C-alpha positions as CSV (number, residue, x, y, z in Angstrom):
1,M,102.9,132.8,90.5
2,P,105.4,131.3,88.0
3,H,106.8,127.9,88.8
4,A,110.4,129.4,88.8
5,S,109.1,131.2,92.1
6,L,107.6,128.2,93.9
7,A,111.1,127.1,95.0
8,L,111.8,130.6,96.4
9,A,108.6,130.7,98.0
10,W,109.2,127.2,99.7
11,Q,112.8,128.4,100.9
12,R,111.3,131.6,102.6
13,L,109.2,129.3,104.9
14,P,110.7,129.0,108.3
15,L,112.5,126.0,108.9
16,W,110.2,124.5,111.5
17,L,107.4,124.6,109.0
18,R,109.6,123.1,106.1
19,I,110.4,120.2,108.3
20,R,106.7,119.4,109.0
21,L,105.4,119.9,105.4
22,A,108.2,118.1,103.7
23,H,106.4,114.9,105.1
24,G,103.4,116.1,103.3
25,S,100.9,118.7,103.1
26,V,97.3,116.9,103.1
27,G,95.2,115.9,106.0
28,S,92.8,118.1,108.2
29,V,94.7,117.4,111.6
30,H,98.1,117.8,110.1
31,R,97.2,121.1,108.2
32,L,95.3,122.5,111.5
33,R,98.3,121.7,113.4
34,C,100.6,123.6,111.0
35,A,98.0,126.5,110.7
36,A,97.7,126.7,114.5
37,D,101.3,127.1,115.1
38,A,101.9,129.6,112.2
39,I,99.3,131.9,113.2
40,A,100.5,131.9,116.8
41,R,104.3,132.4,115.9
42,S,103.0,135.2,113.6
43,Q,101.6,137.0,116.9
44,S,105.0,136.2,118.9
45,P,107.3,139.4,119.5
46,A,110.2,137.1,118.8
47,T,108.9,136.8,115.0
48,P,110.3,139.8,113.0
49,P,107.6,142.0,112.1
50,D,108.1,142.2,108.4
51,G,110.2,140.5,105.7
52,L,110.0,137.3,103.6
53,A,109.8,135.4,107.1
54,G,108.3,138.0,109.1
55,R,104.9,138.1,110.9
56,D,102.7,139.2,107.8
57,A,104.2,136.4,105.7
58,L,103.5,133.7,108.5
59,L,100.0,134.9,109.1
60,R,99.3,134.7,105.4
61,T,100.6,131.0,105.3
62,G,98.8,130.3,108.5
63,R,95.5,131.4,107.4
64,E,95.8,129.6,104.2
65,L,96.7,126.2,106.0
66,L,93.5,126.8,108.4
67,L,91.4,127.1,105.2
68,A,92.9,124.0,103.6
69,A,92.5,122.0,106.8
70,W,88.7,122.9,106.7
71,E,89.0,121.8,103.0
72,D,90.0,118.2,103.9
73,D,87.0,118.1,106.6
74,P,84.6,120.2,104.6
75,C,81.4,119.2,106.9
76,N,83.2,120.3,110.0
77,G,81.0,123.2,111.1
78,Q,83.4,124.0,114.2
79,L,86.4,124.3,111.9
80,A,84.3,126.4,109.3
81,G,83.7,128.7,112.2
82,Q,87.2,129.0,112.9
83,V,87.9,130.0,109.3
84,L,85.3,132.7,109.5
85,L,86.5,134.1,112.7
86,L,90.0,134.6,111.3
87,D,88.3,136.3,108.3
88,Q,86.3,138.6,110.3
89,R,89.7,139.9,111.9
90,M,91.5,139.9,108.4
91,S,89.4,139.8,105.4
92,W,90.7,137.4,102.8
93,L,88.0,134.8,101.9
94,H,86.2,134.9,98.5
95,P,82.6,136.3,99.3
96,A,81.0,133.0,97.9
97,L,83.3,130.8,99.9
98,A,82.6,133.2,103.0
99,A,78.8,132.2,102.3
100,L,79.4,128.6,102.1
101,L,81.6,128.6,105.2
102,A,78.6,130.5,107.2
103,A,76.0,127.8,105.7
104,V,78.4,124.9,107.0
105,H,78.7,126.5,110.3
106,G,75.3,127.4,110.6
107,A,73.6,123.9,109.8
108,W,76.3,121.9,111.9
109,R,75.3,121.3,115.5
110,R,77.3,119.0,118.1
111,P,74.8,117.0,119.7
112,A,75.1,117.0,123.7
113,D,75.1,113.2,124.3
114,L,77.8,111.4,122.0
115,A,78.7,108.6,124.4
116,R,77.1,105.7,122.5
117,Y,78.3,107.0,119.0
118,E,81.8,107.3,120.5
119,R,81.8,103.9,122.2
120,L,80.7,102.2,118.8
121,A,83.3,104.0,116.9
122,A,86.1,102.9,119.2
123,Q,84.8,99.5,118.6
124,A,84.8,99.8,115.0
125,D,81.5,98.3,114.8
126,W,80.2,99.5,111.4
127,V,76.9,97.9,111.5
128,R,75.6,99.4,114.4
129,L,77.4,102.7,113.7
130,Q,75.5,103.0,110.4
131,R,72.1,102.2,112.3
132,H,73.0,104.8,114.9
133,V,73.8,107.3,112.3
134,D,70.6,106.6,110.5
135,A,68.6,107.1,113.7
136,E,70.1,110.2,114.4
137,R,69.6,111.6,111.0
138,E,65.8,110.7,111.3
139,R,65.8,112.3,114.6
140,D,67.7,115.8,113.6
141,P,67.6,115.6,109.7
142,A,68.8,119.3,109.3
143,N,72.1,118.9,111.3
144,L,75.1,118.8,109.1
145,F,77.0,117.0,112.0
146,W,75.4,113.7,111.1
147,V,76.5,114.2,107.4
148,H,80.1,114.8,108.9
149,Q,79.8,111.5,110.8
150,A,78.3,109.8,107.7
151,V,81.3,110.6,105.7
152,A,83.6,109.1,108.2
153,V,81.6,105.9,108.9
154,G,80.8,105.3,105.2
155,E,84.5,105.6,104.1
156,L,86.1,103.6,106.8
157,S,83.6,100.9,106.6
158,G,83.6,100.6,102.9
159,D,79.9,101.0,102.4
160,L,79.7,103.8,99.8
161,D,76.3,102.9,98.8
162,W,75.0,103.6,102.4
163,L,77.2,106.7,102.2
164,G,75.6,107.7,98.9
165,D,72.2,107.2,100.2
166,H,72.8,109.1,103.4
167,L,74.3,112.2,101.3
168,S,71.4,112.2,98.9
169,R,68.7,112.2,101.7
170,A,70.6,114.8,103.6
171,E,70.9,117.2,100.6
172,A,67.1,117.0,100.0
173,V,66.3,117.8,103.7
174,L,68.9,120.7,103.7
175,A,67.8,122.0,100.4
176,R,64.0,122.1,101.6
177,A,65.4,124.0,104.8
178,A,67.1,126.5,102.7
179,V,63.8,127.2,100.7
180,T,62.2,127.9,103.8
181,G,64.8,130.2,105.0
182,A,65.8,127.9,107.8
183,A,69.4,127.3,106.7
184,P,71.8,128.9,104.1
185,P,72.3,127.2,100.9
186,L,74.9,123.9,100.8
187,A,74.5,123.0,97.1
188,P,78.2,123.4,96.5
189,L,79.2,121.4,99.3
190,F,77.1,118.5,98.5
191,A,78.5,118.7,95.0
192,H,81.7,118.4,96.2
193,L,80.9,115.4,98.4
194,S,79.4,113.7,95.7
195,G,82.7,114.2,93.6
196,C,84.6,112.8,96.2
197,L,82.1,109.9,96.6
198,A,82.5,109.2,92.8
199,A,86.3,109.3,93.0
200,N,86.3,106.7,95.8
201,R,84.2,104.5,93.6
202,A,86.5,104.5,90.9
203,S,89.0,102.6,93.0
204,G,89.4,99.1,92.6
205,G,87.1,98.9,89.7
206,D,88.1,97.7,86.1
207,E,89.3,100.4,83.8
208,A,85.9,101.3,82.2
209,T,84.1,101.6,85.4
210,A,86.9,103.7,87.0
211,A,86.8,106.0,83.9
212,R,83.0,106.4,84.4
213,H,83.2,107.3,88.1
214,H,86.2,109.7,87.4
215,G,84.1,111.4,84.6
216,T,81.1,111.8,87.1
217,A,83.7,113.1,89.9
218,L,84.9,115.4,87.6
219,A,81.8,117.0,86.7
220,R,80.7,117.4,90.3
221,F,84.1,119.2,91.2
222,R,83.9,121.4,88.4
223,A,80.4,122.6,89.4
224,A,81.6,123.0,93.1
225,A,84.4,125.0,91.6
226,R,82.4,127.0,89.5
227,A,79.6,127.9,92.1
228,V,82.3,129.0,94.7
229,S,85.7,130.0,93.4
230,G,85.7,129.7,89.6
231,L,88.1,127.7,87.6
232,P,91.2,128.5,85.2
233,G,89.9,129.5,81.8
234,S,86.2,130.2,83.1
235,G,86.8,134.0,83.5
236,A,87.5,133.8,87.1
237,T,90.9,132.1,88.3
238,P,90.9,131.1,91.9
239,G,93.6,132.0,94.3
240,S,94.2,132.7,98.0
241,G,91.2,132.7,100.2
242,C,89.4,130.7,97.5
243,W,88.0,127.1,98.0
244,L,90.8,125.2,95.9
245,A,90.1,121.7,97.1
246,P,87.5,121.1,94.1
247,V,90.1,122.5,91.8
248,E,92.8,120.3,92.7
249,H,90.4,117.1,92.8
250,A,89.3,118.1,89.2
251,G,92.9,117.9,88.2
252,H,93.4,114.6,89.9
253,C,90.3,113.3,87.9
254,L,91.6,114.4,84.6
255,A,95.3,112.8,85.5
256,R,93.6,109.5,86.4
257,L,91.6,109.8,83.1
258,G,94.8,109.9,81.4
259,D,94.7,113.7,80.6
260,A,97.6,115.2,82.6
261,P,98.0,118.3,80.1
262,A,94.5,119.4,81.3
263,A,95.3,118.9,85.0
264,L,98.2,120.9,85.1
265,P,96.7,124.4,84.6
266,L,94.4,123.5,87.4
267,W,97.3,122.7,89.8
268,D,99.3,125.7,88.7
269,A,96.4,127.8,90.4
270,V,96.4,125.9,93.4
271,L,100.2,125.9,93.8
272,A,100.6,129.7,93.1
273,A,98.0,130.0,96.0
274,R,99.7,127.5,98.2
275,P,103.5,126.9,97.5
276,W,103.8,124.9,100.5
277,H,101.5,122.0,98.9
278,V,104.1,119.4,98.6
279,N,101.9,116.6,97.6
280,L,100.5,118.5,94.8
281,A,103.9,119.7,93.5
282,L,105.1,116.1,93.4
283,R,102.2,115.1,91.8
284,A,102.3,117.8,89.1
285,H,105.9,117.2,88.3
286,D,105.6,113.4,88.1
287,A,102.4,113.6,85.8
288,W,104.1,115.9,83.8
289,R,107.2,113.8,83.5
290,G,105.6,110.7,83.0
291,V,106.9,109.0,86.0
292,D,103.8,106.5,86.2
293,A,104.6,104.7,83.1
294,P,106.1,101.1,84.0
295,E,109.7,100.2,82.6
296,A,109.9,97.9,79.5
297,A,111.6,95.3,81.8
298,P,112.4,94.4,85.5
299,A,115.5,95.9,86.9
300,G,117.1,92.5,87.1
301,S,116.4,88.9,88.2
302,T,114.3,89.0,91.1
303,A,113.4,86.3,93.8
304,V,109.7,86.9,95.1
305,L,109.5,85.7,98.7
306,L,106.3,84.9,100.8
307,Y,105.8,83.4,104.1
308,S,102.3,82.4,105.8
309,W,100.9,81.1,108.7
310,N,97.2,79.8,108.9
311,K,96.0,82.1,106.0
312,A,95.2,79.7,103.1
313,A,92.4,81.6,101.5
314,E,94.2,84.9,101.6
315,L,97.8,83.4,100.4
316,D,95.6,81.7,97.5
317,T,94.3,84.9,96.5
318,A,97.7,86.7,96.7
319,L,99.4,84.1,94.6
320,A,96.5,84.3,92.0
321,H,97.3,88.2,91.6
322,L,101.0,87.3,91.3
323,A,100.5,84.6,88.6
324,P,100.2,87.0,85.7
325,G,103.7,88.7,86.4
326,L,105.2,85.4,86.6
327,P,107.5,86.0,83.3
328,D,109.1,88.9,85.0
329,V,109.9,86.7,88.0
330,A,113.2,84.6,88.1
331,R,112.4,82.6,91.6
332,I,109.7,82.2,93.8
333,V,110.0,81.0,97.4
334,L,106.9,80.0,99.4
335,L,107.4,79.1,103.0
336,D,104.7,77.7,105.2
337,N,105.3,78.9,108.8
338,G,104.0,75.9,110.6
339,S,100.5,76.4,109.7
340,T,98.0,74.5,111.8
341,D,94.9,75.2,109.8
342,G,92.7,73.0,107.6
343,T,90.2,74.7,105.6
344,G,90.3,77.7,103.0
345,G,92.7,78.0,99.8
346,T,92.5,76.4,96.2
347,G,88.9,74.8,95.3
348,G,87.6,76.2,98.7
349,T,89.4,73.3,100.7
350,G,92.7,72.8,102.3
351,S,95.4,74.3,104.5
352,T,97.8,76.8,104.2
353,G,100.4,74.2,103.3
354,D,98.1,72.5,100.6
355,V,97.8,76.0,99.1
356,V,101.8,76.2,99.1
357,R,102.1,72.7,97.3
358,A,99.3,73.3,94.9
359,W,100.9,76.7,93.7
360,A,104.4,75.4,93.7
361,D,103.2,72.7,91.4
362,R,101.4,75.4,89.1
363,F,104.5,77.5,88.9
364,G,106.9,74.6,88.3
365,A,110.2,73.2,90.3
366,D,112.4,75.3,87.9
367,R,110.6,78.3,89.2
368,C,109.3,77.8,92.6
369,T,110.6,76.2,95.9
370,A,108.3,75.4,98.5
371,V,109.4,75.3,102.4
372,H,107.5,73.7,105.2
373,L,108.6,74.5,108.7
374,P,107.0,72.6,111.6
375,V,106.7,75.6,114.0
376,N,105.8,79.1,113.5
377,V,109.3,80.8,113.7
378,G,107.5,84.3,113.2
379,A,107.7,87.0,110.5
380,A,111.4,88.2,111.2
381,A,112.8,84.6,111.3
382,A,110.7,83.5,108.3
383,R,112.4,86.6,106.2
384,N,115.7,85.8,107.3
385,W,115.5,82.0,106.3
386,L,114.2,83.0,103.0
387,M,116.8,85.4,102.3
388,R,119.7,83.2,102.8
389,L,118.4,80.4,100.6
390,P,121.1,79.7,97.9
391,E,118.5,80.2,95.0
392,V,117.5,83.7,96.5
393,A,121.3,84.8,96.8
394,A,121.9,84.0,93.3
395,C,119.3,86.7,92.3
396,D,119.9,90.7,91.8
397,F,116.8,91.5,93.8
398,A,114.7,90.1,96.5
399,A,111.0,91.0,97.0
400,Y,109.0,90.3,100.0
401,L,105.1,90.0,99.6
402,D,102.8,89.7,102.2
403,D,100.6,86.6,102.2
404,D,97.6,88.9,101.9
405,A,99.1,91.4,99.2
406,A,97.7,91.4,95.9
407,V,100.0,93.1,93.2
408,P,99.1,94.2,89.4
409,P,100.6,92.1,86.7
410,D,103.5,94.8,85.9
411,W,104.3,95.4,89.6
412,L,108.0,94.4,89.1
413,R,108.2,97.0,86.2
414,R,106.9,99.7,88.2
415,L,109.2,99.1,90.7
416,A,112.1,98.9,88.3
417,G,111.2,102.7,87.6
418,A,111.8,103.4,91.2
419,V,115.0,101.5,90.8
420,R,116.2,103.5,87.8
421,R,115.3,106.8,89.2
422,Q,116.6,106.1,92.8
423,P,119.2,103.4,92.2
424,D,121.0,104.0,95.5
425,A,118.1,103.4,97.8
426,S,118.0,100.9,100.6
427,A,114.7,99.6,99.6
428,W,111.8,100.1,97.1
429,G,108.3,99.9,97.8
430,G,104.7,101.0,96.8
431,R,101.4,102.5,97.8
432,T,99.3,100.0,99.8
433,L,95.5,100.2,99.7
434,D,92.7,98.7,101.7
435,W,91.5,95.5,100.0
436,H,87.9,96.3,100.9
437,A,88.0,100.0,100.5
438,P,90.7,100.6,97.9
439,Y,90.5,104.4,98.3
440,M,91.9,104.0,101.8
441,V,95.6,104.4,101.8
442,Q,97.1,102.1,104.4
443,S,100.8,103.0,103.7
444,A,102.4,105.6,101.4
445,D,105.7,107.2,101.8
446,L,106.6,106.8,105.6
447,H,108.7,109.7,107.4
448,L,110.2,109.9,110.7
449,T,108.5,111.8,113.4
450,A,109.9,112.8,116.8
451,H,108.0,113.5,120.1
452,F,110.5,114.5,122.5
453,R,112.6,117.5,123.4
454,A,116.1,117.8,122.2
455,P,118.5,116.8,125.0
456,E,120.3,119.4,126.8
457,G,123.6,120.3,124.8
458,T,122.0,119.0,121.4
459,P,123.7,121.2,118.4
460,P,121.0,123.6,117.1
461,D,121.4,122.1,113.5
462,L,120.1,118.9,115.4
463,A,117.8,120.5,118.0
464,A,115.2,121.8,115.3
465,F,114.7,118.2,114.5
466,A,113.0,117.4,117.8
467,D,109.3,118.4,118.1
468,D,107.8,119.2,121.4
469,T,104.6,120.9,119.7
470,P,101.2,118.8,120.5
471,P,98.4,118.9,118.4
472,P,96.2,122.0,118.3
473,A,93.5,122.1,120.7
474,G,90.7,124.7,121.2
475,N,90.5,127.9,118.5
476,P,93.5,128.5,116.4
477,A,91.9,131.6,115.0
478,G,92.0,132.9,118.6
479,A,95.9,133.5,118.1
480,A,94.9,136.6,116.0
481,G,93.5,138.4,118.9
482,G,90.7,136.1,120.5
483,P,91.0,133.5,123.3
484,Q,94.3,131.7,123.0
485,R,94.1,127.8,122.3
486,D,94.8,125.6,125.2
487,V,98.2,124.3,124.7
488,L,99.5,121.5,126.9
489,S,103.3,121.1,126.5
490,P,104.5,118.1,128.7
491,E,108.0,117.4,129.1
492,V,108.4,114.4,127.0
493,A,111.7,112.8,127.7
494,F,113.2,110.3,125.2
495,A,112.8,107.4,127.5
496,A,111.4,104.1,126.2
497,S,109.8,103.6,129.8
498,R,107.2,106.0,128.9
499,A,104.9,103.5,126.8
500,H,102.3,106.3,126.6
501,A,104.8,108.6,125.2
502,L,106.9,106.6,122.6
503,P,109.7,108.9,121.5
504,F,109.5,108.7,117.8
505,S,107.2,106.9,115.0
506,V,106.4,107.4,111.3
507,S,104.0,109.9,109.9
508,D,100.5,108.9,109.1
509,L,99.4,111.7,106.6
510,H,98.1,108.8,104.1
511,A,95.5,107.8,107.0
512,Q,94.2,111.3,107.2
513,V,92.6,111.6,103.6
514,T,91.2,109.0,100.8
515,D,93.6,108.4,98.0
516,M,92.3,110.4,95.1
517,G,95.7,110.6,93.6
518,R,97.5,112.8,96.3
519,F,100.0,110.1,96.7
520,D,100.9,109.5,93.0
521,Y,104.5,110.3,93.1
522,L,107.9,109.0,93.6
523,R,110.5,110.3,96.2
524,P,112.9,109.2,98.9
525,C,111.7,108.4,102.2
526,I,112.7,106.9,105.8
527,S,110.6,103.6,105.2
528,V,108.2,102.1,102.8
529,T,105.6,99.3,103.5
530,G,106.8,95.9,104.4
531,C,103.7,94.0,102.5
532,C,105.8,94.9,99.2
533,H,109.5,95.6,99.8
534,L,112.1,95.3,97.1
535,F,116.0,95.0,98.2
536,R,119.2,94.4,96.2
537,T,119.8,90.9,97.5
538,A,123.6,91.3,98.1
539,E,122.8,94.4,100.4
540,L,119.9,92.7,102.0
541,L,122.3,89.8,103.2
542,A,125.1,92.3,104.2
543,A,122.6,94.4,106.3
544,G,122.3,91.6,108.9
545,G,118.7,90.4,108.7
546,F,115.4,91.5,110.3
547,S,115.4,91.8,114.2
548,L,114.4,88.5,116.0
549,S,113.4,90.6,119.1
550,L,110.4,92.2,117.2
551,S,108.7,88.6,116.6
552,P,106.2,87.3,116.1
553,S,105.5,90.4,113.7
554,Q,105.2,94.2,113.5
555,Y,107.7,96.8,113.1
556,D,110.4,94.3,111.9
557,D,110.4,95.8,108.5
558,L,110.5,99.4,109.8
559,E,113.4,98.7,112.1
560,H,115.3,97.2,109.2
561,D,114.6,100.5,107.2
562,L,115.6,102.5,110.1
563,R,118.9,100.7,110.6
564,R,119.9,101.5,106.9
565,A,118.8,105.1,107.5
566,R,121.1,105.6,110.5
567,D,123.7,104.5,107.9
568,G,122.9,107.1,105.7
569,R,120.6,105.4,103.2
570,M,117.1,106.4,102.4
571,A,114.3,104.3,101.0
572,C,112.2,105.1,97.9
573,Y,108.4,105.2,97.6
574,T,106.5,104.8,94.2
575,G,103.1,105.8,94.2
576,F,102.5,104.4,90.8
577,L,102.5,100.8,92.3
578,P,99.3,100.1,94.1
579,V,99.2,97.0,96.2
580,R,95.7,95.8,97.5
581,H,96.1,94.7,100.9
582,M,93.5,92.2,102.5
583,K,94.2,92.8,106.1
584,R,92.5,96.0,107.4
585,S,94.8,98.5,109.2
586,G,94.4,102.0,111.1
587,K,91.2,103.4,112.1
588,A,89.1,100.8,110.1
589,V,90.2,97.8,112.0
590,R,89.0,96.2,115.1
591,M,92.0,95.1,117.1
592,G,91.9,92.5,119.9
593,A,93.7,92.9,123.3
594,A,96.5,90.5,122.4
595,Q,97.2,91.9,119.0
596,F,97.2,95.6,120.5
597,G,99.4,94.3,123.4
598,N,102.1,92.7,120.9
599,G,102.0,95.9,118.6
600,L,102.5,98.2,121.7
601,G,105.3,95.8,123.2
602,N,107.1,95.7,119.7
603,R,106.9,99.6,119.5
604,Y,108.2,99.7,122.7
605,K,111.3,97.8,122.0
606,L,111.7,99.6,118.8
607,S,111.9,102.8,120.8
608,G,115.0,101.3,122.7
609,M,116.9,100.4,119.6
610,F,117.7,104.1,118.5
611,D,119.0,106.9,120.9
612,A,117.9,110.6,120.6
613,A,121.0,111.6,118.8
614,E,120.5,108.8,116.2
615,I,116.7,110.0,115.8
616,L,117.5,113.6,115.2
617,A,120.3,112.8,112.6
618,M,118.1,110.8,110.6
619,R,115.5,113.2,110.6
620,R,117.9,115.6,109.7
621,R,119.4,113.3,106.7
622,E,115.8,112.7,105.5
623,F,114.7,116.2,105.5
624,E,117.8,117.2,103.5
625,A,117.1,114.5,100.9
626,L,113.3,115.5,100.9
627,E,114.0,119.0,100.1
628,R,116.7,118.3,97.6
629,D,114.3,116.2,95.7
630,L,111.4,119.0,96.0
631,L,113.4,121.7,95.0
632,R,114.8,119.7,91.8
633,K,111.2,119.0,91.1
634,L,110.2,122.7,91.4
635,A,113.0,123.9,89.3
636,A,111.7,121.5,86.7
637,L,108.3,122.6,86.9
638,G,109.6,126.1,86.0
639,T,111.4,124.8,82.6
640,R,107.8,123.4,81.6
641,T,106.2,127.0,81.9
642,G,109.2,128.7,80.4
643,S,109.2,131.1,83.6
């Protein structure tokens, strides 16, 4: 499909699907939900039987989304079986891919008793989880289920050596089983898994190490693609019904090796089959346009603001990473937020206050201000204190950095690129990566999601942005004639009193996949990470500060962005600024009761700060901004191919 028709293909999708996919098109859970609803709606009498948005077109989109859901979770034998079931009803799979899916489905057996495994997973007890998976592998060596779990445990724990050993052992066992006829061949799957492992190893290393691992990953992805679906230029160009993940990932490896021109034809093939693949369209455009290059200078004079409480060692590391970019910084303000610790920091000893004093001396009084508070006033108050200092107000921009965030030397020049391309944004931020497992994205472009039915009387143009559809359960392929999936549709009212059904949140697609390059793009969004947040100082001061009701921390940065979005201003995300974050988050973190309670309490309070009409209006405004940005980039890609 020529790129010029990609914009048209996108606009032909029904509005409800465009709203979901505009946030992003990656993640097995997200793709499965979209697939299940598309397939179910394609069977509805309310859907026109033909036409551009008819049943057949919706079914074709749904089945490709279902296949893509498996691609983001390729060891999932249950999901492979659902793809095969749909193919039996309406054949579209490449024969080699159908054989691989059958092999995955046949080798995957869910154990009857998973109570202990699930308990350890809930506790994020990685050491004991690894021992448990190792023991189960020895007990049931030919069961792909434990490879499936090993991938999750190895990636989330950050122990890629353990995962690599597990994959090698499992591949050898399953290969022997295939020779004896006990299991179908799975070599392409393991080629793909080893490619993913090598790509993950490339994250966080030095340039030479990263290049070596990306080269290994590229070779493995090419091998997987050749075995199942082919590659552009190899005599077999993959399309709909083909295994496209290895083709796409090979392109990501080439781009990160600095060869974007070689990546673009691979991505062309994927986009031709999947014009709904927003992440890839954005990635292809920005790689072609060279958006990843930093600016020659910062966007203006910038004050860098850090506050810390009892995190001497982390603060010391964060400031060590900040120091190489000092020439781009006009002012640094360090706030010791009533710390009471006494160990850690510079030279291995000293309190947080000592670290602040030591670095203030290094930076120099002409560049750095140190503030020492006698008590901890919380994150929101510390932010407000810092931004109101006269030396901060004198700067064009103010950048908040977390005390455990490590930025690259050119971080302000990368933000300057975002400022130049989206000068009217309310804030600018980057891609936050896990310090321990830098292939895990803690935060990317955040988008507003709604979990309530539109109140009675809501205008239709707003009601479309309410979302009462739960995640899929059961068998989405059953919508094509088999048993219907079990759909639970509780009446979710917009009521903050229902803490278990909070009415809105932000997207978590970045948490469903590893990095790989799928978030390397620049575009508008509802919010960006608070651990590296750039503002125009005058606008920051005029906006009224951060909400003290969300102290001591959590969601005060999100509330600030939502308040600006309510006033019509979007934030800007640049995936070309990687920020390493020392605090773990999401599924990888073990959270105490007090921390969980504080977070839930602040989410409860946040949900009461915006009513249903405001949430729906913000969702519509963001969608319109996302779609304008996407269509502009698809049109630009069309000029590249001359189509």
